[in-house]
C-alpha positions as CSV (number, residue, x, y, z in Angstrom):
1,M,40.6,26.9,137.0
2,G,42.0,25.9,140.4
3,F,44.0,28.7,142.1
4,R,46.5,26.7,144.2
5,A,47.6,23.2,144.7
6,E,46.3,21.5,147.8
7,S,49.8,21.4,149.3
8,E,50.0,25.2,149.0
9,R,46.7,25.5,150.8
10,V,48.1,23.4,153.6
11,V,51.1,25.7,153.8
12,A,48.9,28.7,153.9
13,L,46.9,27.3,156.8
14,Q,50.1,26.4,158.7
15,R,51.3,30.0,158.2
16,A,47.9,31.3,159.5
17,F,47.5,29.1,162.5
18,G,51.1,28.6,163.5
19,R,52.5,25.8,165.5
20,R,51.4,25.1,169.1
21,P,53.4,27.6,171.2
22,R,56.2,26.2,173.2
23,T,56.5,26.9,176.9
24,G,59.6,27.8,178.8
25,R,60.8,26.5,182.1
26,K,58.5,28.8,184.0
27,G,55.5,28.1,181.7
28,T,55.8,31.4,179.7
29,K,54.6,31.1,176.1
30,S,56.9,32.0,173.2
31,V,53.9,33.1,171.1
32,D,52.7,36.7,170.7
33,H,48.9,36.2,170.9
34,I,48.2,39.5,169.1
35,L,50.3,38.4,166.1
36,Y,48.8,34.9,166.2
37,W,45.2,36.1,166.0
38,N,46.1,38.8,163.5
39,N,47.4,36.0,161.3
40,V,44.1,34.1,161.7
41,A,42.1,37.2,160.9
42,L,44.2,37.8,157.7
43,E,43.7,34.2,156.7
44,A,39.9,34.7,157.2
45,N,40.0,37.6,154.8
46,R,41.9,35.5,152.2
47,R,39.6,32.5,152.6
48,D,36.5,34.8,152.4
49,F,37.4,35.7,148.8
50,T,38.4,32.1,148.0
51,F,35.5,30.0,149.3
52,E,34.2,27.5,146.8
53,T,31.6,24.7,146.9
54,A,30.5,22.3,144.2
55,E,28.4,25.1,142.8
56,G,31.5,27.3,142.3
57,R,33.0,30.3,144.0
58,Q,30.8,31.8,146.7
59,A,30.3,35.5,147.4
60,P,32.4,36.7,150.4
61,Q,30.6,37.2,153.7
62,Q,32.6,40.4,154.3
63,G,32.9,41.5,150.7
64,G,34.7,44.4,149.2
65,P,37.2,46.8,150.7
66,T,34.5,48.3,152.9
67,L,33.2,45.3,154.8
68,S,36.6,43.6,154.9
69,S,38.2,46.7,156.5
70,R,35.2,46.9,158.9
71,A,35.7,43.3,159.9
72,L,39.4,43.6,160.6
73,A,38.7,46.8,162.7
74,I,36.1,45.0,164.8
75,V,38.4,42.0,165.4
76,H,41.5,44.0,166.3
77,L,39.7,46.5,168.6
78,A,38.1,43.5,170.4
79,M,41.5,41.9,170.8
80,Y,43.0,45.2,172.0
81,D,40.3,45.7,174.6
82,A,40.6,42.1,175.9
83,H,44.4,42.4,176.2
84,A,44.3,45.9,177.7
85,A,41.8,44.8,180.4
86,A,43.9,41.7,181.2
87,V,47.2,43.5,181.7
88,N,45.6,46.7,183.2
89,Q,48.4,49.2,182.2
90,P,47.7,52.9,182.2
91,N,49.2,53.3,178.7
92,L,46.6,51.0,177.3
93,P,43.2,52.8,177.7
94,R,40.0,51.0,176.9
95,Y,38.2,51.5,173.7
96,L,34.7,50.3,174.8
97,A,33.2,50.6,178.3
98,M,33.9,47.2,179.9
99,P,30.9,44.8,179.6
100,A,32.1,42.9,182.6
101,T,34.6,43.3,185.5
102,P,38.0,41.8,184.5
103,A,38.9,38.9,186.8
104,A,42.1,39.3,188.7
105,G,44.9,37.1,187.2
106,M,43.0,36.2,184.1
107,S,45.1,35.1,181.1
108,A,45.6,37.9,178.5
109,A,46.2,35.3,175.8
110,A,43.0,33.5,176.6
111,A,41.0,36.8,176.7
112,V,42.4,37.8,173.3
113,A,41.7,34.4,171.9
114,A,38.1,34.4,173.0
115,A,37.5,38.0,171.7
116,A,39.0,37.1,168.4
117,H,37.2,33.8,168.1
118,V,33.8,35.3,168.9
119,T,34.1,38.2,166.5
120,L,35.6,36.1,163.7
121,S,32.9,33.4,164.1
122,M,30.1,36.0,163.9
123,L,31.6,37.8,160.9
124,F,32.7,34.7,159.0
125,P,30.3,32.0,160.2
126,R,31.1,29.5,157.4
127,Q,34.8,29.5,158.6
128,R,33.9,28.5,162.1
129,A,35.7,25.2,161.9
130,H,39.0,27.0,161.0
131,F,38.6,29.4,164.0
132,D,38.0,26.4,166.2
133,A,41.2,24.8,164.9
134,A,43.1,28.0,165.6
135,L,41.7,28.1,169.1
136,S,42.7,24.5,169.7
137,N,46.3,25.3,168.4
138,A,46.7,28.4,170.5
139,G,48.2,26.4,173.4
140,L,46.0,28.0,176.1
141,T,46.9,26.3,179.4
142,G,47.5,27.3,183.0
143,V,46.1,29.7,185.5
144,G,43.5,32.2,184.5
145,V,42.5,30.7,181.2
146,S,38.8,30.0,181.9
147,E,38.5,33.5,183.4
148,G,40.2,35.1,180.4
149,M,38.0,33.1,178.0
150,A,34.8,34.2,179.6
151,F,35.9,37.9,179.8
152,G,37.2,37.9,176.2
153,A,34.0,36.4,174.9
154,S,32.0,39.2,176.6
155,I,34.3,41.7,174.9
156,G,33.8,40.1,171.5
157,K,30.0,40.2,171.9
158,A,30.0,43.8,173.1
159,M,32.1,44.8,170.1
160,M,29.7,43.1,167.7
161,Q,26.8,44.8,169.4
162,D,28.5,48.1,169.2
163,R,28.6,47.8,165.4
164,A,25.2,46.1,165.0
165,T,23.6,49.0,163.2
166,D,26.3,49.4,160.5
167,P,24.9,49.4,157.0
168,G,25.7,46.7,154.5
169,A,27.3,47.1,151.1
170,G,24.2,46.5,149.1
171,A,23.0,48.9,146.3
172,D,19.3,48.4,146.6
173,G,17.7,51.8,145.8
174,Y,20.8,53.3,144.2
175,V,20.3,54.9,140.8
176,P,23.5,55.8,139.1
177,P,23.6,59.2,137.4
178,Q,23.9,59.2,133.7
179,G,25.4,62.6,133.1
180,R,28.9,63.4,131.7
181,G,31.6,62.8,134.3
182,Y,29.7,60.4,136.5
183,H,30.6,56.8,137.4
184,R,28.9,54.0,135.5
185,A,29.7,50.3,135.3
186,D,32.8,49.0,133.6
187,P,31.9,48.5,129.9
188,A,34.1,45.4,129.9
189,N,32.2,44.0,132.9
190,P,28.7,45.6,132.5
191,G,27.0,43.4,135.1
192,Q,29.3,44.2,138.0
193,G,26.8,46.4,139.8
194,F,27.7,49.1,142.4
195,H,29.5,48.4,145.7
196,A,28.4,50.1,148.9
197,P,26.8,53.4,147.7
198,F,25.2,54.0,151.1
199,Y,27.9,52.5,153.4
200,G,30.1,55.6,154.0
201,K,27.4,58.1,154.4
202,N,25.4,56.0,156.9
203,S,28.3,54.5,159.0
204,R,29.5,55.7,162.3
205,C,33.3,55.9,162.3
206,F,35.6,53.8,164.5
207,A,38.1,56.2,166.0
208,V,38.4,59.5,164.1
209,Q,37.0,62.5,166.0
210,Q,35.8,64.3,162.9
211,R,34.6,63.2,159.5
212,H,37.3,64.4,157.2
213,E,36.4,65.4,153.6
214,L,38.2,66.4,150.5
215,N,38.1,69.1,147.9
216,A,36.4,68.3,144.6
217,P,38.4,66.6,141.9
218,P,39.5,68.6,138.9
219,A,36.6,69.5,136.6
220,V,36.2,67.4,133.5
221,G,37.9,69.2,130.6
222,S,40.1,71.4,132.9
223,P,43.9,71.5,132.1
224,E,44.6,69.4,135.2
225,Y,42.1,66.8,134.2
226,I,43.3,66.6,130.6
227,K,46.9,66.1,131.9
228,A,45.7,63.2,134.1
229,L,43.6,61.8,131.2
230,R,46.6,61.7,128.8
231,Q,48.8,60.1,131.6
232,V,46.4,57.2,132.3
233,R,45.6,56.7,128.6
234,S,49.2,55.8,127.9
235,K,50.4,54.4,131.3
236,G,47.3,52.3,132.1
237,I,46.3,50.9,128.7
238,A,45.8,47.2,128.1
239,P,48.9,45.7,126.6
240,E,47.2,44.6,123.4
241,L,46.1,48.2,122.7
242,M,49.5,49.9,123.1
243,G,49.8,50.1,119.4
244,T,46.8,52.4,119.2
245,L,48.4,55.1,121.3
246,P,49.2,58.5,119.6
247,S,52.8,58.9,118.6
248,G,55.0,60.3,121.4
249,S,52.9,58.8,124.2
250,S,54.9,57.8,127.3
251,K,54.1,54.1,127.6
252,R,54.1,52.1,130.8
253,T,57.5,50.8,131.8
254,V,58.2,47.3,133.0
255,D,58.7,48.6,136.6
256,E,55.3,50.4,136.4
257,T,53.6,47.2,135.3
258,I,55.2,45.4,138.2
259,R,54.2,48.3,140.6
260,G,50.6,48.1,139.5
261,L,50.4,44.3,140.1
262,F,52.4,44.4,143.3
263,W,49.8,46.6,145.2
264,A,46.7,45.2,143.6
265,Y,44.9,42.7,145.9
266,D,41.6,43.5,144.2
267,G,39.4,41.0,146.2
268,V,40.6,38.0,144.2
269,R,41.0,34.3,144.9
270,G,43.8,33.4,147.3
271,L,44.7,37.1,148.1
272,G,41.8,39.0,149.5
273,T,41.7,42.8,149.8
274,P,44.2,45.7,150.3
275,P,43.7,45.9,154.1
276,R,45.1,42.4,154.3
277,L,48.2,43.4,152.3
278,Y,48.8,46.5,154.6
279,N,48.5,44.3,157.7
280,L,51.2,42.0,156.3
281,I,53.5,44.9,155.8
282,V,52.9,46.2,159.3
283,R,53.6,42.7,160.7
284,A,57.0,42.8,159.0
285,V,57.8,46.1,160.6
286,A,56.5,45.0,164.0
287,Q,58.6,41.8,163.9
288,A,61.7,43.7,162.8
289,K,61.3,46.2,165.6
290,G,60.9,43.4,168.2
291,N,57.5,44.7,169.5
292,S,56.2,43.6,172.8
293,V,52.7,42.1,173.0
294,D,51.5,45.4,174.4
295,D,53.0,47.2,171.5
296,N,51.3,45.0,169.0
297,A,47.9,45.2,170.7
298,R,48.1,49.0,170.4
299,L,49.7,49.1,166.9
300,F,47.3,46.8,165.2
301,A,44.3,48.5,166.9
302,F,45.5,51.8,165.4
303,V,46.2,50.3,162.0
304,N,42.9,48.5,161.6
305,A,40.7,51.3,163.2
306,A,42.4,53.7,160.7
307,M,41.5,51.4,157.8
308,G,38.0,50.9,159.1
309,D,37.6,54.7,159.0
310,A,39.3,54.9,155.6
311,G,36.6,52.5,154.3
312,I,33.9,54.7,155.7
313,L,35.2,58.1,154.7
314,A,36.6,57.2,151.3
315,W,33.2,55.7,150.4
316,E,31.3,58.7,151.7
317,E,33.5,60.9,149.4
318,K,33.2,58.4,146.4
319,Y,29.5,58.6,146.4
320,R,29.4,62.3,147.1
321,F,31.3,63.1,143.9
322,E,30.4,59.9,141.9
323,F,33.4,60.6,139.6
324,W,33.8,58.4,136.5
325,R,36.6,55.9,136.0
326,P,39.2,56.2,133.2
327,V,37.6,53.4,131.2
328,V,34.4,55.4,130.8
329,G,36.0,58.9,130.8
330,L,38.4,58.0,128.0
331,R,35.9,56.2,125.9
332,E,33.3,59.0,126.2
333,H,35.6,62.0,126.4
334,D,34.1,63.7,123.3
335,G,30.9,65.5,124.0
336,S,29.1,63.4,121.4
337,M,29.7,60.3,123.4
338,G,27.6,58.9,126.3
339,P,24.0,58.3,127.2
340,T,23.2,62.1,127.7
341,A,25.2,63.5,124.7
342,P,23.1,66.4,123.5
343,T,24.1,66.5,119.8
344,P,26.1,64.5,117.3
345,A,29.6,65.6,116.3
346,S,31.4,65.4,113.0
347,D,34.9,65.8,114.3
348,I,35.9,63.7,117.4
349,N,38.3,65.1,120.0
350,N,41.6,63.3,119.7
351,D,41.8,62.8,123.5
352,C,38.7,60.5,123.2
353,D,39.4,56.8,122.5
354,P,36.2,54.8,122.2
355,T,38.1,51.5,122.1
356,W,40.3,52.2,125.2
357,L,40.6,49.5,127.9
358,P,42.8,49.4,131.0
359,L,45.4,46.8,132.0
360,G,42.8,46.5,134.8
361,G,42.6,45.2,138.3
362,P,44.2,41.8,137.9
363,A,41.8,38.9,138.1
364,S,44.5,36.8,139.7
365,N,44.0,33.0,140.2
366,S,41.0,32.9,137.9
367,S,40.1,32.9,134.2
368,E,38.0,36.0,134.5
369,R,38.7,39.3,132.8
370,N,40.7,42.0,134.4
371,F,38.4,44.7,135.6
372,T,37.7,48.2,136.8
373,P,36.3,48.1,140.4
374,P,32.5,48.7,140.8
375,F,32.5,52.0,142.6
376,P,33.4,55.6,141.7
377,A,37.0,56.7,141.2
378,Y,37.5,59.7,143.5
379,P,39.2,59.2,146.0
380,S,41.2,56.0,145.5
381,G,40.3,53.5,148.2
382,H,43.8,51.9,147.8
383,A,45.4,55.3,148.4
384,T,43.3,56.0,151.4
385,F,43.7,52.6,153.1
386,G,47.5,52.6,152.4
387,A,48.1,56.1,153.7
388,A,45.9,55.6,156.8
389,A,47.5,52.2,157.8
390,L,51.2,53.0,156.9
391,H,51.2,56.6,158.2
392,V,49.6,55.6,161.6
393,T,52.4,53.0,161.8
394,R,55.0,55.8,161.1
395,L,53.4,57.9,163.9
396,F,53.5,54.9,166.3
397,Y,57.3,54.7,165.7
398,G,58.0,58.3,166.3
399,V,57.5,60.1,163.0
400,A,56.0,63.5,163.7
401,A,52.6,64.5,162.6
402,G,52.9,66.5,159.4
403,D,56.1,64.8,158.4
404,R,55.9,63.9,154.7
405,T,59.4,62.7,154.2
406,P,61.1,59.3,153.8
407,D,61.7,57.1,156.8
408,A,63.8,54.1,157.6
409,L,61.1,51.9,159.1
410,F,60.8,49.1,156.6
411,P,63.4,46.4,157.3
412,G,64.2,45.3,153.8
413,A,62.5,43.7,150.7
414,F,58.9,42.7,150.6
415,V,57.2,40.0,148.4
416,S,53.7,40.7,147.4
417,E,51.6,37.6,146.9
418,E,50.5,39.0,143.5
419,L,54.2,38.3,142.5
420,D,55.3,35.4,144.7
421,G,56.0,32.7,142.2
422,I,52.7,31.0,143.1
423,T,49.9,33.3,142.0
424,R,48.7,33.0,138.4
425,D,47.4,35.6,136.0
426,N,44.1,35.1,134.3
427,A,45.7,33.3,131.4
428,G,46.9,30.6,133.8
429,N,50.6,31.8,133.8
430,V,52.5,31.7,137.1
431,R,53.8,35.2,137.8
432,P,57.5,35.3,138.9
433,R,58.6,36.0,142.4
434,H,59.6,39.7,142.9
435,A,61.3,41.0,146.0
436,R,60.7,44.8,146.1
437,K,63.0,47.1,148.0
438,F,61.8,50.3,149.8
439,A,64.8,52.4,150.5
440,R,62.6,55.3,151.5
441,G,60.6,53.2,153.9
442,L,56.8,53.3,154.5
443,W,56.6,56.7,152.9
444,Q,57.8,55.3,149.6
445,M,55.1,52.6,150.0
446,I,52.4,55.2,150.5
447,E,53.4,57.0,147.3
448,E,53.9,53.8,145.2
449,N,50.6,52.4,146.3
450,G,48.9,55.6,145.1
451,Y,50.7,55.6,141.7
452,S,50.0,51.9,141.2
453,R,46.4,52.4,140.3
454,I,47.4,54.7,137.4
455,D,49.6,51.9,136.2
456,L,46.6,49.6,136.1
457,G,44.5,52.2,134.4
458,V,41.7,52.1,137.0
459,H,42.3,55.5,138.5
460,W,43.2,59.1,137.6
461,S,46.3,60.5,139.3
462,F,44.3,63.0,141.4
463,D,42.3,60.0,142.9
464,A,45.5,59.5,144.9
465,F,47.0,63.0,145.1
466,A,47.4,66.2,143.1
467,L,50.6,66.3,141.2
468,R,53.2,69.0,140.8
469,A,54.6,70.0,137.4
470,D,57.4,67.4,137.9
471,G,54.9,64.6,138.5
472,T,55.6,64.3,142.3
473,P,52.7,64.4,144.8
474,D,51.5,67.8,146.0
475,L,50.2,67.0,149.5
476,D,49.6,70.6,150.3
477,R,46.3,70.3,148.4
478,N,43.4,68.4,149.9
479,V,42.9,66.3,146.9
480,G,42.9,62.5,146.7
481,G,43.0,59.4,149.0
482,V,46.5,60.0,150.3
483,P,45.7,63.3,152.0
484,L,42.5,61.7,153.3
485,G,44.4,58.7,154.7
486,L,47.0,60.9,156.3
487,A,44.4,63.0,158.0
488,I,42.7,59.9,159.3
489,A,45.9,58.5,160.7
490,E,46.9,61.8,162.4
491,D,43.4,62.3,163.9
492,I,43.3,58.7,165.4
493,F,46.9,58.8,166.7
494,A,46.4,62.3,168.3
495,F,43.4,61.1,170.2
496,G,44.9,57.8,171.3
497,G,42.6,55.7,169.2
498,K,39.6,56.5,171.4
499,K,36.1,55.6,170.2
500,A,34.7,58.0,167.6
501,P,31.8,60.1,168.7
502,R,28.3,59.6,167.4
503,R,27.8,61.4,164.1
504,S,25.6,64.0,165.8
505,E,28.3,64.7,168.3
506,A,31.3,64.7,165.9
507,V,33.5,67.7,165.2
508,P,32.2,69.4,162.0
509,R,33.9,68.2,158.9
510,D,37.0,70.0,157.5
């Protein structure tokens, strides 16, 4: 099933590449070259999960949340270094040691364009024609362009070389544990495999100065675990199974269903991954704030370095704990269930539901089944990415470290592409357009993003954060992806986004 009309694809390209920038009387350009190439990079992420040939949909070249966040971090750090070298301001310290001496008077726009073009072309080689088109449309003319292009290309190559030893997301050699409480493949998608089991542990971070870790999730069978199990059983269940819930269950509301869909972006056609969504939100904030180009160079380097490190540290924790997802935990809650059940039982625990299925990560713009992602539950990657990206943005605009209260940073309503009046569900129905208001700003987004994965039934509540008795997040406990993302953001911002030390030189973990 096709995911968009050709006219909609053209509109998407026009949004990504933009019009050729106009020049004023003095030749100054009306385009922000950081936002321009950020848009091209986000379009690359979308296209990577949408690429099709006559043989069908092709596997992404920077697949999953891990490699897509890594790619965006590489591109934006290269753009930042190219811009910083060109403008040579003391408030824009370099990330990498310079591979070449910046030429006096070189064009910052050209340096950024070349850095972005080189890194994008190396990360997404099958999209090279689109990056060439973006370069052609960038309107690079005037003094210092050739010098800027040469310098920016050297930055891009140096950045790729700096990350050349990063591990991939493959699972060769990984043997999933079979015991109770451990992650296994989604029973509704048994051939999905395992994403990036070695990536986190074997990756060098981008900008954190220590490798933050979390406390263990609640033990299976503990009161906190049982409360989370009953919550996701009723809130995250597939619609067609709601009639099987025990009487008195608190079923998912319409707003909770919308919330789950709104934040999804589960690597599907036409949408890409969560790091793309969080970049789109930060763009809206930056444009409402009237950022300078210097501001955007710094902000998007912070945001994408934070998500690059979120992908590393969340996946290190995921495969340290290897905690099972609700679809397995609910179906095998009774001790008689599962591949290692020791003895049969004659009376099944009523918290066990062997037929339970989640609403699931939406397989938007396809006819495939909704799914549970192919990696362990704890901590939530969504929660970690969202907290890291949105909190470092809060810090950038003056929110104090340690502040866990609402802000007024988001300018108004936001429309997720999951609910934009174009995207289709996996039955082929166009979802309605939904403009969502965030009166409590980016902090509300951080919390909603965490809760949204319970709404879909793919995470336990503690994968995002511990909960107080009233159901609100307890961020005094070092449990879940939100505390991990907040720690990443505050670490990176406190040290000015400087390059992370080698693992052997890093500050000991928390």
